[in-house]
N, C-alpha and C positions, 0 to 999 in steps of 0.2 A: 820752603818758600814762607814760613814762619806765618801759618794759616791755620785755624782750625776748620773742622769740617762744618759747624757752624755757620763760622767768618764766611765759609766761601758759598754757603747758601742762600746769605743776606746779600755778599757782591754780585751772585749770578742772577736773583730774584730782582737788585735795584737795576742789573746791564741788561735784562732781558725783558722782565715786565714792566717796569718803570720805566725803561727805556733813560736810565742817567749814564751820565757820563761822570768825567772823574770828580767836575766841582759839585754838580746836583746831588751828586751818590756823597761826596763830604758833609754836604748841608744837612742832607736825609740823616744820615750815621751820626751827626754832632746830636744832634734828639734823641736817636735810638740809643746811643751808646755813651747817655749823660750821665754822667758819676759811676761810668765802669772805665773809659778809658778818657784820657786829657787829650785837648783837642789835637797837640803835638803829635799823639799816639793814632790820633782817629788818621789825622792828616795824614802819617808813613804808612799804614794798610792800606790807604787809599792808593799812593802813589804806587806803591809797590803792586799791588791789586794789579791796577791798570798798567803799568809798564810788563808785569809777567804776561796781561790779556793780550797788548798790544804786539809783543816781540813772538808770541806761537798763536794769533789769531788765523795767520796763512793755514796753517794745520788744521783745521775746520774747513778749509774748502778744500784741500787737496787729499786730505786722507779718506777713508770711508768714514761711515758713521758706526761708533757703536754705541755700545749698552751705558743707559745715563739714569743712573737713581735720585731724578728728581721729579716733581709735580709738574714742570713746567715742559715744553716742547724741545725732546732734544734736536729739533729740525736744524738741518747744518745750514736754510736756507740758503739753496743754491740758485735759488732764482733773485735771492738780493743783489742789485746792484753797485751796493755801496760798498767803497776800497775795500779788500783783506789785506793792505799792505799800510800799515799805518804806523806812523812816527810816534814813538815810543816816549819821545819828551814831552807831549802835552804842556809845551810850554806857558801856552794861556794859561789854563787850568792851574796848573803849578803855583806861577805867579800869585792866581786867585786865590789859591788854597791858605798859600803861604801869606797873604796879607789880611785872613783874617785865623787864622792861627795868630799873628801878631798883635791883632785888636784884641782878640779873646783874654791874652796874656798881660797884655798892658789893661785893659778892664778887669773885672770881677769874673772869671769863666762858670760861676753859676748861675749869669742874667742868660743860658743860651735859649730857655726856652722862651725870654719873651725878647730875641734877639733880633735884628734886623743888617741883615749884612747887605744890601745892594743901596 
């Protein structure tokens, strides 16, 4: 998949605790990984994570719960009525992420800490 355990932990917390989708996770990770990864690398990580998450989301509801060594709850949300079959393309979020990456590459990417993307 191309993720370290630390990256998976960060993505898990953003998704489960902060309730971030692809775009909001990307914006938060720009600040978290500022200086460690370029905006394009961050965008690719976010797109790949949410693609893998969406194509495997159904397994959380049809498989039995297993041991999970993270501090946040491994609850499978069996009473959660949100859809579990998710379109892996995330077309709006992908286009918005690409728009921000292009804007940052055109401008100076070192201004991430003071940027207003919306």
